[in-house]
DSSP file (Angstrom, degrees, kcal/mol; ACC not computed):
  #  RESIDUE AA STRUCTURE BP1 BP2  ACC     N-H-->O    O-->H-N    N-H-->O    O-->H-N    TCO  KAPPA ALPHA  PHI   PSI    X-CA   Y-CA   Z-CA
    1    1 A M              0   0    0      0, 0.0     2,-0.4     0, 0.0    28,-0.1   0.000 360.0 360.0 360.0 135.4 -112.0  -27.4  -33.8
    2    2 A M        -     0   0    0     26,-0.4    26,-2.7    18,-0.1     2,-0.4  -0.932 360.0-178.9-107.7 145.6 -112.1  -27.3  -29.9
    3    3 A A  B     -A   27   0A   0     -2,-0.4     2,-0.3    24,-0.3    22,-0.0  -0.976  33.2-103.3-139.7 152.5 -115.2  -28.8  -28.2
    4    4 A L        -     0   0    0     22,-0.8     2,-0.4    -2,-0.4    22,-0.1  -0.649  41.6-175.3 -75.2 136.2 -116.4  -29.2  -24.7
    5    5 A V        -     0   0    0     -2,-0.3     2,-0.3    20,-0.1     6,-0.0  -0.999  14.4-147.4-139.4 128.8 -115.9  -32.8  -23.5
    6    6 A N    >   -     0   0    0     -2,-0.4     3,-2.3     1,-0.1    -2,-0.0  -0.630  33.7-103.4 -91.3 156.2 -117.0  -34.3  -20.2
    7    7 A G  T 3  S+     0   0    0      1,-0.3    -1,-0.1    -2,-0.3     0, 0.0   0.784 118.6  46.9 -47.8 -34.8 -115.1  -37.0  -18.5
    8    8 A G  T 3  S+     0   0    0      2,-0.1    -1,-0.3     0, 0.0    -3,-0.0   0.555  87.1 116.1 -89.4  -7.8 -117.4  -39.8  -19.5
    9    9 A D    <   -     0   0    0     -3,-2.3     2,-0.4     1,-0.1    -4,-0.0  -0.282  68.1-118.5 -64.4 146.8 -117.7  -38.8  -23.2
   10   10 A S        -     0   0    0     -2,-0.0    12,-0.5     1,-0.0     2,-0.4  -0.626  24.6-151.4 -82.5 140.0 -116.5  -41.1  -25.7
   11   11 A L        -     0   0    0     -2,-0.4     2,-0.3    10,-0.1     8,-0.1  -0.855  10.3-134.4-109.6 143.1 -113.6  -39.8  -28.0
   12   12 A L  E     -B   20   0B   0      8,-2.9     8,-2.5    -2,-0.4     2,-0.6  -0.657  19.1-116.9 -92.2 150.6 -113.0  -40.9  -31.6
   13   13 A L  E     -B   19   0B   0     -2,-0.3     6,-0.2     6,-0.2     2,-0.0  -0.806  32.2-146.3 -89.9 127.5 -109.7  -41.9  -33.0
   14   14 A S    >   -     0   0    0      4,-2.5     3,-2.1    -2,-0.6     5,-0.0  -0.286  29.8 -98.2 -85.9 173.4 -108.7  -39.6  -35.8
   15   15 A G  T 3  S+     0   0    0      1,-0.3    -1,-0.1     2,-0.1    -2,-0.0   0.733 126.6  55.6 -66.6 -17.1 -106.7  -40.6  -38.9
   16   16 A E  T 3  S-     0   0    0      2,-0.2    -1,-0.3     0, 0.0     3,-0.1   0.311 122.6-107.9 -92.2  11.1 -103.6  -39.2  -37.1
   17   17 A G  S <  S+     0   0    0     -3,-2.1     2,-0.4     1,-0.3    -2,-0.1   0.702  76.6 130.7  77.8  19.8 -104.3  -41.5  -34.2
   18   18 A I        -     0   0    0      0, 0.0    -4,-2.5     0, 0.0     2,-0.3  -0.868  59.9-122.1-106.8 136.4 -105.4  -38.8  -31.7
   19   19 A R  E     +B   13   0B   0     -2,-0.4    -6,-0.2    -6,-0.2    -8,-0.0  -0.622  43.5 166.3 -76.8 137.6 -108.5  -39.1  -29.7
   20   20 A E  E     -B   12   0B   0     -8,-2.5    -8,-2.9    -2,-0.3     2,-0.1  -0.943  41.6 -82.3-149.7 160.5 -110.9  -36.1  -30.4
   21   21 A P        -     0   0    0      0, 0.0   -10,-0.1     0, 0.0   -16,-0.1  -0.377  51.6-110.5 -65.9 147.0 -114.5  -35.2  -29.8
   22   22 A G    >   -     0   0    0    -12,-0.5     3,-1.2     1,-0.1   -11,-0.0  -0.118  33.0 -98.2 -66.9 173.2 -117.0  -36.6  -32.3
   23   23 A P  T 3  S+     0   0    0      0, 0.0    -1,-0.1     0, 0.0     0, 0.0   0.534 116.9  72.1 -76.2  -2.5 -118.8  -34.4  -34.9
   24   24 A D  T 3  S+     0   0    0      2,-0.1     2,-0.2     0, 0.0    -2,-0.0   0.695  76.4  96.8 -81.5 -15.9 -121.8  -34.2  -32.6
   25   25 A R  S <  S-     0   0    0     -3,-1.2   -20,-0.1     1,-0.1     0, 0.0  -0.457  80.3-118.5 -74.7 140.3 -120.0  -31.9  -30.1
   26   26 A A        -     0   0    0     -2,-0.2   -22,-0.8   -22,-0.1     2,-0.1  -0.537  34.7-112.8 -71.8 143.8 -120.7  -28.2  -30.4
   27   27 A P  B     -A    3   0A   0      0, 0.0     2,-0.5     0, 0.0   -24,-0.3  -0.411  21.3-135.5 -74.4 160.9 -117.5  -26.2  -31.2
   28   28 A V        -     0   0    0    -26,-2.7   -26,-0.4    -2,-0.1     5,-0.1  -0.971  17.4-129.7-116.8 119.8 -116.0  -23.8  -28.7
   29   29 A S    >   -     0   0    0     -2,-0.5     3,-1.0     1,-0.1     4,-0.4  -0.319  16.7-125.5 -69.4 152.6 -114.8  -20.4  -29.9
   30   30 A A  G >  S+     0   0    0      1,-0.2     3,-1.4     2,-0.2    35,-0.5   0.850 110.0  67.5 -62.8 -33.3 -111.3  -19.4  -28.8
   31   31 A S  G 3  S+     0   0    0      1,-0.3    -1,-0.2    33,-0.2    34,-0.1   0.766  95.7  57.6 -62.9 -29.0 -112.7  -16.3  -27.4
   32   32 A E  G <  S+     0   0    0     -3,-1.0     2,-0.4    32,-0.0    -1,-0.3   0.649  89.2  92.3 -75.0 -16.4 -114.5  -18.5  -24.8
   33   33 A I    <   -     0   0    0     -3,-1.4    32,-0.4    -4,-0.4     3,-0.1  -0.681  46.5-178.2 -89.3 124.7 -111.3  -20.0  -23.5
   34   34 A D  S    S+     0   0    0     -2,-0.4    35,-2.4     1,-0.3     2,-0.4   0.821  76.5  30.3 -92.4 -36.7 -109.3  -18.6  -20.5
   35   35 A V  E     -c   69   0C   0     33,-0.2     2,-0.5     2,-0.0    -1,-0.3  -0.994  62.3-163.4-133.1 124.5 -106.4  -21.2  -20.6
   36   36 A F  E     -c   70   0C   0     33,-2.9    35,-3.3    -2,-0.4     2,-0.6  -0.947   3.4-163.1-107.5 120.4 -104.9  -23.1  -23.5
   37   37 A V  E     -c   71   0C   0     -2,-0.5    35,-0.2    33,-0.2    33,-0.0  -0.942  19.4-172.1-106.9 121.4 -102.8  -26.2  -22.7
   38   38 A V  E     -c   72   0C   0     33,-3.4    35,-1.8    -2,-0.6     2,-0.1  -0.942  11.7-149.7-122.8 114.9 -100.8  -26.9  -26.0
   39   39 A P  E     +c   73   0C   0      0, 0.0     2,-0.3     0, 0.0    35,-0.1  -0.498  21.9 175.8 -82.0 161.4  -98.6  -29.9  -26.6
   40   40 A G        -     0   0    0     33,-1.0    11,-0.2    -2,-0.1     3,-0.1  -0.992  43.9-123.0-159.5 160.6  -95.6  -29.8  -28.8
   41   41 A L  S    S-     0   0    0      9,-2.5     2,-0.3    -2,-0.3    10,-0.2   0.883  99.4  -7.9 -68.0 -40.5  -92.7  -31.7  -30.2
   42   42 A M  E     -F   50   0D   0      8,-1.0     8,-3.0    -3,-0.1     2,-0.3  -0.961  62.7-168.6-153.0 150.1  -90.3  -29.1  -28.8
   43   43 A F  E     -Fg  49  79D   0     35,-1.6    37,-2.6    -2,-0.3     6,-0.2  -0.967  13.0-142.3-139.7 162.6  -90.5  -25.6  -27.2
   44   44 A D  E >   - g   0  80D   0      4,-1.8     3,-1.5    -2,-0.3    37,-0.2  -0.636  35.6 -97.0-113.4 176.3  -87.9  -23.0  -26.6
   45   45 A R  T 3  S+     0   0    0     35,-0.9    60,-0.4    36,-0.3    36,-0.1   0.583 119.9  61.8 -73.5 -14.1  -87.5  -20.6  -23.6
   46   46 A A  T 3  S-     0   0    0     35,-0.2    -1,-0.3    58,-0.2    35,-0.1   0.463 121.7-103.7 -85.4  -2.8  -89.2  -17.8  -25.5
   47   47 A G  S <  S+     0   0    0     -3,-1.5    45,-0.8     1,-0.3    -2,-0.1   0.390  70.7 148.8 102.6  -9.5  -92.3  -19.8  -25.8
   48   48 A R        -     0   0    0     43,-0.2    -4,-1.8    35,-0.1     2,-0.4  -0.338  32.3-147.9 -66.1 151.1  -91.9  -20.8  -29.4
   49   49 A R  E     -F   43   0D   0     -6,-0.2     2,-0.6    41,-0.1    -6,-0.2  -0.947  15.5-156.1-124.9 132.9  -93.4  -24.2  -30.4
   50   50 A L  E     +F   42   0D   0     -8,-3.0    -9,-2.5    -2,-0.4    -8,-1.0  -0.941  31.8 163.3-105.3 116.5  -92.4  -26.9  -32.9
   51   51 A G        -     0   0    0     -2,-0.6   -11,-0.1   -11,-0.2    -1,-0.0   0.012  55.2 -68.6-106.8-141.1  -95.5  -28.9  -33.7
   52   52 A R        -     0   0    0     -2,-0.1   -12,-0.0   -11,-0.0    -2,-0.0   0.477  68.9-104.0-101.4   2.0  -96.4  -31.3  -36.5
   53   53 A G  S    S+     0   0    0      0, 0.0    -3,-0.0     0, 0.0     0, 0.0   0.415  92.7 103.8 101.5  -2.3  -96.4  -28.8  -39.3
   54   54 A G  S    S-     0   0    0      1,-0.0     0, 0.0     4,-0.0     0, 0.0   0.701  73.1-137.1 -93.2 -16.5 -100.2  -28.4  -39.9
   55   55 A G     >  +     0   0    0      3,-0.1     4,-2.6     1,-0.1     5,-0.2   0.569  59.8 132.6  74.8   5.5 -100.7  -25.0  -38.3
   56   56 A H  H  > S+     0   0    0      2,-0.2     4,-1.6     1,-0.2     5,-0.1   0.864  72.2  43.2 -62.6 -42.2 -103.8  -26.0  -36.5
   57   57 A Y  H  > S+     0   0    0      2,-0.2     4,-3.1     1,-0.2     5,-0.3   0.966 114.1  53.2 -66.6 -51.6 -103.0  -24.6  -33.0
   58   58 A D  H  > S+     0   0    0      1,-0.2     4,-1.2     2,-0.2    -2,-0.2   0.901 109.8  45.7 -49.9 -51.1 -101.6  -21.5  -34.5
   59   59 A R  H  < S+     0   0    0     -4,-2.6     4,-0.4     2,-0.2    -1,-0.2   0.876 117.2  44.6 -63.8 -41.1 -104.7  -20.7  -36.5
   60   60 A Y  H >< S+     0   0    0     -4,-1.6     3,-1.8    -5,-0.2    -2,-0.2   0.978 113.6  49.5 -68.8 -53.4 -107.0  -21.4  -33.5
   61   61 A L  H >< S+     0   0    0     -4,-3.1     3,-1.1     1,-0.3    -2,-0.2   0.609  95.3  70.5 -63.9 -14.4 -104.9  -19.5  -31.0
   62   62 A E  T 3< S+     0   0    0     -4,-1.2    -1,-0.3    -5,-0.3    -2,-0.2   0.711  96.5  55.7 -65.5 -24.6 -104.7  -16.5  -33.2
   63   63 A Q  T <  S+     0   0    0     -3,-1.8    -1,-0.2    -4,-0.4    -2,-0.2   0.439  85.6 115.4 -92.0  -4.7 -108.4  -16.1  -32.4
   64   64 A R  S <  S-     0   0    0     -3,-1.1   -33,-0.2     1,-0.1     2,-0.1  -0.125  74.0 -98.8 -64.9 161.8 -107.8  -16.1  -28.6
   65   65 A R    >   -     0   0    0    -35,-0.5     3,-1.3   -32,-0.4    -1,-0.1  -0.500  31.4-118.4 -74.3 155.5 -108.5  -13.1  -26.3
   66   66 A T  T 3  S+     0   0    0      1,-0.2    -1,-0.1    -2,-0.1    -2,-0.1   0.755 113.7  52.2 -68.1 -22.2 -105.5  -11.1  -25.4
   67   67 A D  T 3  S+     0   0    0      2,-0.1    -1,-0.2    42,-0.0     2,-0.2   0.420  86.0 111.2 -94.4   5.8 -105.9  -11.8  -21.6
   68   68 A A    <   -     0   0    0     -3,-1.3     2,-0.4   -33,-0.1   -33,-0.2  -0.551  66.3-130.6 -78.3 147.2 -106.1  -15.6  -22.3
   69   69 A T  E     -c   35   0C   0    -35,-2.4   -33,-2.9    -2,-0.2     2,-0.5  -0.826  12.1-154.1-101.6 133.1 -103.0  -17.8  -21.1
   70   70 A T  E     -c   36   0C   0     -2,-0.4    23,-2.1   -35,-0.2    24,-2.0  -0.901  10.8-175.4-104.6 130.7 -101.1  -20.3  -23.3
   71   71 A I  E     -cd  37  94C   0    -35,-3.3   -33,-3.4    -2,-0.5     2,-0.4  -0.968   7.7-160.0-130.1 116.3  -99.4  -23.0  -21.6
   72   72 A G  E     -cd  38  95C   0     22,-3.2    24,-3.2    -2,-0.5     2,-0.4  -0.788  10.6-154.5-101.4 155.5  -97.2  -25.5  -23.7
   73   73 A I  E     +cd  39  96C   0    -35,-1.8   -33,-1.0    -2,-0.4     2,-0.3  -0.962  28.1 133.3-126.0 133.0  -96.4  -29.0  -22.2
   74   74 A C        -     0   0    0     22,-1.7    24,-0.4    -2,-0.4     2,-0.2  -0.951  56.4 -80.7-162.2 177.8  -93.5  -31.2  -22.9
   75   75 A F    >   -     0   0    0     -2,-0.3     3,-2.4    22,-0.2     4,-0.1  -0.611  46.8-113.7 -82.8 149.7  -90.7  -33.3  -21.3
   76   76 A V  G >  S+     0   0    0      1,-0.3     3,-2.1    -2,-0.2    -1,-0.1   0.853 116.3  61.9 -59.0 -34.8  -87.8  -31.3  -20.1
   77   77 A E  G 3  S+     0   0    0      1,-0.3    -1,-0.3   -35,-0.0    20,-0.0   0.543  97.7  58.8 -68.3  -1.7  -85.5  -32.9  -22.7
   78   78 A H  G <  S+     0   0    0     -3,-2.4   -35,-1.6     2,-0.1     2,-0.5   0.295  85.2  97.3-106.8   8.7  -87.8  -31.3  -25.4
   79   79 A L  E <   +g   43   0D   0     -3,-2.1     2,-0.2   -37,-0.2   -35,-0.2  -0.879  53.8 176.0-100.4 125.7  -87.1  -27.8  -24.1
   80   80 A V  E     -g   44   0D   0    -37,-2.6   -35,-0.9    -2,-0.5     3,-0.2  -0.728  40.3-112.3-128.5 173.5  -84.3  -26.0  -26.0
   81   81 A D  S    S+     0   0    0      1,-0.3     2,-0.3    -2,-0.2   -36,-0.3   0.862  93.6   4.1 -81.3 -30.4  -82.8  -22.6  -26.0
   82   82 A E        -     0   0    0    -38,-0.1    -1,-0.3   -39,-0.1   -39,-0.0  -0.951  55.5-172.5-156.1 137.0  -84.1  -21.4  -29.3
   83   83 A L        -     0   0    0     -2,-0.3   -35,-0.1    -3,-0.2     2,-0.1  -0.880  36.4-105.0-116.1 155.0  -86.3  -22.6  -32.2
   84   84 A P        -     0   0    0      0, 0.0     2,-0.3     0, 0.0   -35,-0.1  -0.434  41.9-158.4 -72.2 156.8  -86.8  -20.9  -35.6
   85   85 A A        -     0   0    0     -2,-0.1     2,-0.3   -37,-0.1   -35,-0.0  -0.991  13.7-145.6-139.8 150.6  -90.2  -19.1  -35.9
   86   86 A D    >   -     0   0    0     -2,-0.3     3,-1.8     1,-0.0     0, 0.0  -0.716  38.3-103.9-104.4 162.3  -92.5  -17.9  -38.7
   87   87 A S  T 3  S+     0   0    0      1,-0.3    -1,-0.0    -2,-0.3    -2,-0.0   0.758 118.8  51.7 -59.2 -23.0  -94.6  -14.8  -38.4
   88   88 A W  T 3  S+     0   0    0      2,-0.1    -1,-0.3     0, 0.0     2,-0.2   0.468  81.2 114.4 -94.4   0.4  -97.8  -16.8  -37.8
   89   89 A D    <   -     0   0    0     -3,-1.8     2,-0.6     1,-0.1   -41,-0.0  -0.484  60.2-141.3 -72.1 138.7  -96.4  -18.8  -34.9
   90   90 A V        -     0   0    0     -2,-0.2   -41,-0.1   -41,-0.1    -2,-0.1  -0.879  14.0-141.7-104.4 122.3  -98.1  -18.2  -31.6
   91   91 A A        -     0   0    0     -2,-0.6     2,-0.2   -43,-0.1   -43,-0.2  -0.368  16.3-119.2 -75.5 162.0  -95.7  -18.2  -28.6
   92   92 A M        -     0   0    0    -45,-0.8   -21,-0.2     1,-0.1    14,-0.2  -0.610   2.9-143.1 -96.5 152.8  -96.7  -19.6  -25.2
   93   93 A D  S    S+     0   0    0    -23,-2.1    11,-3.2     1,-0.3     2,-0.3   0.836  87.7  13.9 -85.9 -37.5  -96.9  -17.6  -22.0
   94   94 A L  E     -dE  71 103C   0    -24,-2.0   -22,-3.2     9,-0.2     2,-0.5  -0.963  62.6-149.7-132.1 150.2  -95.5  -20.6  -19.9
   95   95 A I  E     -dE  72 102C   0      7,-2.8     7,-2.9    -2,-0.3     2,-0.5  -0.992  14.2-164.2-118.8 132.1  -93.9  -23.9  -20.7
   96   96 A V  E     +dE  73 101C   0    -24,-3.2   -22,-1.7    -2,-0.5     2,-0.2  -0.957  13.5 173.4-113.8 121.2  -94.5  -26.7  -18.2
   97   97 A T        -     0   0    0      3,-2.8   -22,-0.2    -2,-0.5    -2,-0.0  -0.660  51.1 -94.3-118.9 176.2  -92.2  -29.8  -18.3
   98   98 A D  S    S+     0   0    0    -24,-0.4   -23,-0.1    -2,-0.2     3,-0.1   0.668 124.0  22.9 -66.9 -18.2  -92.0  -32.8  -16.0
   99   99 A E  S    S+     0   0    0      1,-0.3     2,-0.3     0, 0.0    -1,-0.2   0.698 123.6  25.9-122.3 -26.6  -89.2  -30.9  -14.0
  100  100 A I        -     0   0    0      2,-0.0    -3,-2.8     0, 0.0     2,-0.4  -0.940  53.6-140.5-142.3 158.4  -89.5  -27.1  -14.5
  101  101 A V  E     -E   96   0C   0     -2,-0.3     2,-0.5    -5,-0.2    -5,-0.2  -0.990  20.8-160.5-119.6 128.6  -91.9  -24.4  -15.3
  102  102 A V  E     -E   95   0C   0     -7,-2.9    -7,-2.8    -2,-0.4     2,-0.7  -0.937   9.4-147.6-110.0 132.2  -90.5  -21.5  -17.7
  103  103 A R  E     -E   94   0C   0     -2,-0.5     2,-0.2    -9,-0.2    -9,-0.2  -0.911  22.1-142.2 -97.4 116.5  -92.2  -18.1  -17.8
  104  104 A C        -     0   0    0    -11,-3.2     2,-0.8    -2,-0.7   -58,-0.2  -0.567   2.2-137.9 -86.7 142.5  -91.8  -16.9  -21.3
  105  105 A L        +     0   0    0    -60,-0.4   -12,-0.1    -2,-0.2    -1,-0.1  -0.519  49.5 136.0-103.0  62.2  -91.2  -13.1  -21.9
  106  106 A R    >   -     0   0    0     -2,-0.8     3,-2.5   -14,-0.2   -59,-0.0  -0.779  69.1 -77.1-103.5 157.6  -93.3  -12.3  -24.8
  107  107 A P  T 3  S+     0   0    0      0, 0.0    -1,-0.1     0, 0.0     3,-0.1  -0.255 121.3  14.3 -58.7 131.0  -95.5   -9.1  -25.0
  108  108 A G  T 3  S+     0   0    0      1,-0.3     3,-0.1    -3,-0.0   -15,-0.1   0.459  93.7 141.0  84.6   2.1  -98.5   -9.7  -22.9
  109  109 A A    <   -     0   0    0     -3,-2.5    -1,-0.3     1,-0.1   -16,-0.1  -0.355  63.5 -87.1 -72.5 155.2  -97.2  -12.7  -21.1
  110  110 A L              0   0    0      1,-0.1    -1,-0.1    -3,-0.1    -4,-0.1  -0.368 360.0 360.0 -60.1 143.3  -97.8  -13.3  -17.5
  111  111 A R              0   0    0     -3,-0.1    -1,-0.1    -6,-0.1    -8,-0.0   0.371 360.0 360.0-109.2 360.0  -95.3  -11.6  -15.3
């Protein structure tokens, strides 16, 4: 679930050790979001992402509008030439690292 969070809002610590909005926050539909900033363990230059194996981001991003932009973020040492991908994996439009920005060439990506 994605939720609108203001700067002063308290975030709860999840069981996975990630701070997230509490259950009182209203969910935000993927179709309402223009830009998604997505973390990953690794990315490749085609925009493929290696996450933590739960598929949560892929399921949510599958619901996005076709004109929404996806941006993967990682350190440059976590950017590789190629990663394996499954049919349900959602590729990023851009990868932003601490040193470079990679424009990924997938169908519908920013040119």
